[in-house]
C-alpha positions in Angstrom: 46.2 83.6 174.5 47.8 80.2 174.6 46.3 77.5 172.3 46.0 74.1 173.8 48.3 71.3 172.7 46.3 67.9 173.1 48.3 64.6 173.1 46.1 61.7 172.0 46.3 58.0 171.7 43.6 57.7 169.3 41.8 60.2 166.9 38.5 59.2 168.3 39.2 61.1 171.5 39.4 64.5 170.0 36.3 66.6 170.7 36.0 70.1 169.0 33.8 72.9 170.1 30.8 73.1 167.9 31.0 76.8 167.8 34.7 77.0 166.4 36.4 76.2 163.2 39.2 73.8 164.2 42.7 73.8 162.9 44.4 70.5 163.4 48.1 70.1 162.7 49.6 66.4 162.8 52.9 65.2 162.4 53.0 62.5 159.8 55.7 60.3 161.4 54.5 58.1 164.3 51.1 60.0 164.4 49.5 59.2 161.0 52.0 56.5 159.9 54.0 54.2 162.0 56.5 51.4 161.0 54.9 48.0 160.1 56.9 46.4 163.0 56.9 47.8 166.4 59.9 48.6 168.8 59.4 45.7 171.2 59.3 43.0 168.4 62.3 44.3 166.6 64.2 44.6 169.9 63.4 41.1 170.8 64.5 39.9 167.4 67.8 41.5 167.5 68.8 41.3 171.0 71.1 38.1 170.6 72.9 39.7 167.8 73.7 43.0 169.6 74.6 42.3 173.3 75.5 45.8 174.0 72.1 47.4 175.1 73.1 51.0 173.8 74.1 49.6 170.4 70.9 47.5 170.3 68.8 50.5 171.0 70.5 52.4 168.3 70.2 49.8 165.8 66.6 49.3 166.5 65.7 53.0 166.4 67.6 53.4 163.1 65.9 50.4 161.5 62.4 51.9 162.5 63.3 55.1 161.1 64.7 53.8 157.8 61.4 51.6 157.5 59.5 54.8 157.7 61.8 56.4 155.0 61.4 53.6 152.4 57.7 53.3 153.0 57.3 50.2 155.2 54.6 51.8 157.1 51.0 51.4 158.1 48.4 54.0 159.1 47.8 54.6 162.7 44.1 54.5 163.7 42.6 54.7 160.2 39.0 54.6 161.5 39.6 57.3 164.2 41.5 59.4 161.4 38.6 59.4 159.0 36.0 60.3 161.8 38.2 63.3 162.9 38.4 64.6 159.1 34.6 64.2 158.9 34.2 66.4 162.1 36.7 68.9 160.9 35.0 69.1 157.6 31.5 69.5 159.2 32.8 72.3 161.3 34.4 74.2 158.3 38.0 73.6 159.7 41.4 72.9 158.4 43.8 69.8 158.7 47.3 70.2 158.1 50.3 67.6 158.0 53.6 68.8 159.2 56.7 66.8 159.6 60.3 67.4 159.9 63.0 65.1 158.5 66.7 65.7 158.0 68.1 65.8 154.6 69.6 62.4 155.3 65.9 61.0 154.9 66.1 61.9 151.2 69.6 61.0 150.1 68.5 57.9 148.5 65.7 59.7 146.5 68.3 61.9 144.5 
């Protein structure tokens, strides 16, 4: 039996069956936390310094990933997240964070 994978834009859109104990697994990066600056803003700030579009895209993505690694982040949908946690708790369910980062993400921590 396949379990549904639900892609959401806000945690408030999640509805759980009232007769089931939900198990919710969220990726921390870009789901729970996100960089304090967004892609478009950073792209526009740097486009004059990097005229090659491919290089600019690589630089912007690299900077966004580095900002997450060093903690320059903000929580995504804080209110909706709290509401979802309350629903999970009321139904006796479980919530887990899962993330995959390369070993390069931790090289400065050693």
